[in-house]
N, C-alpha and C positions, 0 to 999 in steps of 0.2 A: 120563682125567686126574684125576677125582675120587677114583678108588680109592686113589691114592697118599696122600691126605690123611685118610682115615678113621681111621687109627690115630694121627693126630698131635693134640697137644693144641690146643684151640680155645676162645675166648672169643667171645660175642656182646655188644659193648658196647651194641647197641641196647636190650637189656633193661635196661641200667644207665645209661640217659641221664640220670636224676636223680643219678648218682654224683657228677658234679663240680658239680652245681648246689646241694647242700645238705650241710652238715657230718654229719648224721645218716645220709644214705643212702651216704656214701662208704666204709661198711663192708661193701657188697655183696660185693666180690671176695673179702675174707677169708672170709665165710660160705659163699660158694659153692665155695671150695676144699674144704669138708667135711672138714677135718682136726681132730684132737684138739688142744686147747690144753694146753700144759705151763707150768710155773711157772719162768721163767728168771731169778728174782731174784738167784740165786747165780752166774749164768753170766757168763762174760767177755764182753766187748762183741763179739768176733769171733763167739762161739757165738750170741749173739743175733741178729746179723746173718744167720748161716747158718740159724738157726731160722725167721726170717721168710722167707728165700728158699725153704726146703724146704717148710714148711707153709702158705705162701702160693703154692703152685705153681699154675700157671695151667691145669692139667688139670681144668677145671671141669665139673660136671654141668649138667643143664638149669636154667634160671633158676627161682627160686622165686617164688611167686604175689605176695606182698606183702612190704614191708619192715616194715610196722607190727607185724605178729604174729610174723614169723620172724627179725627182726633186732633183738632187745633190746640195750641198751648193755652191752658186755663188761665194762666196769669195775665194774658191780655183781656179776658172777659171779666176776670176777678182780680182787680189790682190789689185788693186786701190780702191775697195770698202771697204775692212777692214782696210785699211791705212788712210781713211779719219778722221780727228780730230773729237772727239766726240761733240764738241761745234758746229762745222760746220753741223754735221748730225742733231743735235737738232734743228738748226736754219732752215735748209731746211725743216725738218719735221713740224715745226711750221707754216712755210708758207703754206705748203700743207693742213694742218689741218684747216687752215683758210678758205680753199675753201670747197672741198669735202671730206668727210671722206674716201671714197674708194681710192682717190689719196694717203692719208696717209697710208692706209692699204698696197697698191701696194708698196709704198716707204719701208715699214718695211719687205716686202716679199723679198727684194733683197738678204739680207745675214743676218747672226746671229749678227755680230757687230752693224749692224744698228737697229736690234730688241732690243738688249741689251742696246742701247743708247737712246730708246724711250719708251714712256709709252704705254702698250697695251690696247686697248680699251676693252678687255675681262674683265667683272666684274666692269667696270666704265662707261659703255655706257649711263646709266641714270643719275647717280649722278654727272658725269662731263659733263658740257654743251659743252666742247670743243669736245666731241665725238658724239654729236647728229647729226643724219642725216638731217640737216636743210632744205634742198631743195628737199627732197624725199617726194613723195605723194603715198599712197596706190592707185591702179588703180581700178576704177569700171569696171568689166568685161562686164557688160550688160546682158541681158537676165534672170535676176534674180539670177545669179551665185554669190551669197553673200559669203563672206569669211566663209569657213567651209562647202560650199556645197559639197555633195558627188562627184560631176563630176569634182570638182577641185583637188580631192585627196589630200587634205591638203595644197596645194600650194596657195600662195598669190603673186600677182605681184606688184611691185613698180616701179615708174619711176622718173627721175630727171628733175626737171623743167628747170634747166640751160644747161645740157648736153644732155638730150634727152635719156640717158642710161635706160635700163630695168633690173631688177632684179627679178627672181623668187625665193621666199623663202618657205621652208617647215615649216609650222606653225600649228601643230595639235591642239594647245589649243583653236582654234576657234570652236572645237566641243562643248565647254561649255562657251564660252566668246562672247560677241558682241562689236563692236566698237562704242564708244559714240563720240569721238572727235580725233583730231590729234594736237600735240603741237610740234613745233620744230622737225618734223619728227617722234616723239614718238607717239605711239598709246595710247590713253586713253581707256582702256577696262573696262567692267563690267563683273564680274564672275556671271554666272547665278544664282547658287543655293543660294548665300549669299550677292549678290549686292556689293561685294568688288570692289573697284576701284583700277586698276593696271596700271602702266606706263610700256609699253613694248617698248624696242629697237628692231626693226625688223631685224636688222643685226647681232647683238652680241647675242640676246637672253636674255639680261639682263632684269629683271622685278623688279620693286619697288611696294611693297604693300602699299596700303592706306586703312583707314577705310571704311566699307561698307556704301553705301548710306542710308541704312535703320536706321542708327544712327541718321539721320536728322528728322525721323518721329515725335519723341516727340516735336521737335521744330517748327513742322508745324501745330500744333493745332490751334495756333492764325490765320494762314493764311487760313486754310481750317478745321474749327472746326466741320464740319458736315460730313466729309469724313472718310471712314475706311482707314486702313494703306495700303491695297492693292490698293486702288484708289489714295492714295496720291503718291505712288512711280512713276507713269508716269510723275509726275510734276518735278521730280528730275533728270531725265535722258537727258533732252535737255540742253547741258551745253557748255560753252566756257571755256577754260582752260589757265591759266597762272601759272608760278612757280618761286621760287627762290631756289638757290643752294648754300648752305654754304660750306665752306672749310672742315668742319668736316664730310660731306657726308649726313647731315640733309637737306631733301627736303621739302619745304613749297609749297603746292598746293592750288590755289584759283580757285574755280569753279563759274562762273557766271551762275546762274539758270535762264534760259532765261523766263520760264514759271511762275516763282514766282517773278521775278525781284529782287531776293536777291543774296547774295554772301555766299559762304561756304568755309572754310578754315580748312586744317589739314596738319600735317606734317607727315613725314614717322615714327615718334616715337609716334604718337597719336593713340587712340583707337576709336575715334569718330570725326565727322565733327562739326564744330560750324558755325551756320547760323548768318548772320548779323541781327541786329535788324532794320536796315533801308532798304528802297527800292531804287533802282536807276530809274531814268526816262529814257526811251528808245524807240525809234521807229525804230531803225536799230539793226542788230545782234551785240552783243558785239565783239570788235575786240582785240584779245589778241596779244600782242607783248612783248616778252622777259617777264619780271616780271610784266608788267601791263596789265589792261584791260581798253580799251576805249569804251565809250558808246556815241552814237550820238542821239540828239533829234532835229529834224528840221521840226516839224509840228505846230510851233507856229503861232499865227495870224499874227505876224509881219514878218514871213517868215525867221526869223533869224535861223542860225544853231548853236546848242550849243554842244561842245564836253567836256566830262567829264573824268577824269582819276581815276582809282582805283588801288591803290599800293598793291602788294601782301606783307603781313607783314613777316619780318624776325622772327625766333623762339624767342618767349618771347614778341614780340611787339603786340600792340592792332590793329585790323583791323579798319582802319579809312574810313569814308564816302567818297563818290566820291567828288572830287574837280573840279570846273569849270575852265578849262584851255583856252577854246576859246568860244567867243560869236560873231559871225559873222554877220554882217548886210546883208540885202537882196541885197544891191548894190554890194557886194563883193562876195557873195556865196549863191546859193539857192539850196534847197533840190530836189530830194533826194540826200543826201551827204553819201559817202562811204569813208572808210580808207582802205588802202592797203599797204603792205610792198613791196617795189621795190629797188633793189640794197642796202639793208640794211637801207632804210630810209622809214619812214612812210609818205606816200602821202594822201592828202585829195582832193577828187573828188567830184565836184558838177556841177551845171548848172549855166550859167551867167544870165539868165533871166527865160525861161520856158522850157518846155520839148523839144520844137523845136529848142532851142538855142544851143550855143556851150558849150562843157564841159570845164570846168576849173580845172587845176591840180595845187596844191600848196603843198609845204613841210609843214608838221605839225610844225616842229622846227620854220619855219618862221612866220607862222600865229600865233603861241603862243607869238611871239615877235611883232605881228600886222604889219608883213611885208607881204603884199599880192602881191607878184610878181609871175604871173602865169608861169609855166614851159612851155617851147616850144618843148621839146624833152624828151622822156624817154628811148633813145637809141634803142636796139634792142628788147626790152621787149613789150610784149603784156599783157594787164591787163584784168583780168576777174572780173566782178562785179556781186555779188548775194548776198545769205546770208552769205557764206564766199567768201573772196576776194583772188585772187591769181595773181602773175605775173609770165610769163614764157618767155623763150628765143626764139626769132624767129630764131636764128642762128642754134640752136640744133634741133628745131621742125619746119621743112619747111613748114608745113601746116599753120603756124601763120605768121602774118604780123607784123613786128616791129613798134613800135610807135603807136600802136592802143590800143583801149579800147573796149572790148567786153561787151555788155549789151543787155539785152532783153528789146527792146524799147516799151514803153507803148502805142505808137501810130501806129508803123509799126507792131506790133504783131509778131515780129520775133527777132531773135538774129541778132544784127547788130554791126558793128565795127566803132567806131569814129576814124578818122585819125587826130592825134594831130597836125601834121605839116600843113595840108591844111584845118582843120576844117570841114570836109565833112563826111558824113555817107555812108556806103555801107553794103549789106548783108554780113554776116560773113561766110555763107556756102550755098551750094545748098540746096534749101527748099525741093527738092524732097526726100531728104534723111530724112526728119523730118515729113512729113505728108503722110496721106493715110493709108489705112488698112495694107499695106505691105511696110513700110518704107525701103529705101535704106540702104546700108552700112554707118556705123557710121564714120562721120569724127573725126579725133582725137581732133580737137577743141570741139566737143561734149564731148569727154571723160574728157577733162580738166574742162569744163564748169560743168559736172556732179559733179566733186569733190567739187565744190562750193555749192552743195545742199547736206546737210548731210543727209537728209531723202532719198534720192536716192543713194548716194555714199556708205553707209555703207550696203546697201541691194542687190549690184549688178545690180542696175536698172539704166537706162539712163534717162536723162531729155529729154522728149519729148513733143511736144506742139500739136499733132494731136488728142490726145484723148479727147473725149467729150461725153456726158455732165458732167459726174463726175466719180470720182473713189476714192476708198480708198486704201491708201498705208499702207500695213500691213506687219509685219514680217512673212514669210511664215512658220517659225518654232518658237517653244517656245514663242509664241506671248505674253502669261501672264506674262513671266518673263522679256521680253523685251519691253513691251507696254510703250510708251512714248519716245522711241528712235526716232520714228516718232510719231507725235501726232495724228495719224489716222484722219486727218482733210480732209474735203471735198476739192477737187481740182475742180474748174469749169471753163470751158473754156469760157471767157467773150466777145468773138466776137460775140455779140449777136444783133447787128444792132438795136439800139433804145430800147432795152429791159433792165430794171434795174435788177441787179442780187443782191440778198441779201441773206446771209447765216448766219444762227445761229450756231456757234460752241459749241460743248458740254464742256463747261467750267464751273466750280463751280461759277466763278465770273459773269457768264452770260454776258460776253463781246459781243457786238454786232459790226460785222464788215459789211460794205457796201461798194460795188464798183460799180460805175456807169460809163458806157462808151458808148457814142454815136459815133459809128465808123465812120459815114460818116460826121462828123463835126470835128471842131477843138477844141471841149471842152476838157479841162483836166480832168483826173481822179478825182473823189472826194472821199475822205477817211473820214470815221467817225469811228474812231478807238482809243482805249485807250490801250496803252501797246504793240501795234504790232511793230515789228522791220523791216518789209519789206512787201511790196505788190509786188509779183513777176509778174510785168507787168500786162498783162490782165488775168493772171491766179491769182485766188484768194487763197491765202494761209493764214493760221494762222501764222503771222509774228514771234510769239515767239515760234513757233514749231521747231523741230529738224527733 
């Protein structure tokens, strides 16, 4: 697994722990880049932005010993830097901040005048959405090396989906925290001892405290009247997160509780969560985008796809029920239907006819206006579809192919990629790395795809398709305090050649899930489910699990 990363750029933020703590030390990243400086006084603003992004590249060498002797103020050596007008400095900074947070950090590292003219991310990393690490994802190391594993010595790695840069951060708080979700690059954590929800900025260390999940237990009596409090908590830990950020620093967080199909809301000033009185209809994982959560239902008898929108209320507002924004007919779009963010737009992906047909990609904004014009290109992006959906740049991650959609095909029984330009399917990776008792090295495609499965991603596990007939995915530590982060559902390999597989999941609602696949025929999978959000191809999952 580690071989694949040796040639990739990497930063160790532990050596730069003082970086965000003092204005003089946040020039570390710029110096570590070890690139020559040029005089951009006559350059256009766009050229200056490109200059920072190029010469502030994160392909850094080993950390230098001290900042006192090796990091003198650059304004003395480069007088042009301190002579730039403040409004120009702020304009360039805003352009950089619209891209990657670390580009903005490197810009501020140039000299003291540039730092004094721009806002520091320190202390504002969570409450100010401008400083969110939007395109950064926590990396699943594989081998069961979950965040906080003793072998990791307190380090967690993150990678950028657009630039391919890697960052290693020292985060000792994972000794008593676990990850429930990720939102805009922020980690949604649960503190083990009191179930408090916390939003963590992985690079600044800023933390926003929210009420404990256990404050929802009294409101769950109607949902699960016969369960004890200890048995109710696992149903609250499978979440999708959205939030609003007010100018006064008040943050309102909305959690879509997948296993109860309800929504909980709290602000950073509240002491308890408030659960919705209504349910939402769902058979796909909730899709959070900015301050909204979208849910898809596409198992109707007429094969139509319905998309609902739930808005995070502002402080003082009442949480409103989901509103129907799209009802697509079967001739326009067939399920399974997925939503994904790509280049700051929400895309809707589904089939044209059946599971052997072409994939169709629409912009959500278009089909809300009933304009069904399929996209013919997604640029250099590769899209990953699973419980969580992601898009990544093939330019920065050479193992990817641009203009493709990665999907575990329910008939091919493997991860395939759909080429949008040609309408053809091909294997996404060498299958020898996936199957057998001793699988080969992981492709980076598999690492990204693992980020789409929360039940693997937060436990340091890799999505594998060779294990059968069944296994239980459990937390290796503090299982009683973290139960429900994965639902402990049975995973069954359904390539069973003419055998019907039925699984009863341990749910109070006694939902029955059945999956039937005749591998040697052209039959489509048959789903009999209520409330499930995804059937992971020929692997049977509890769709509402995390």
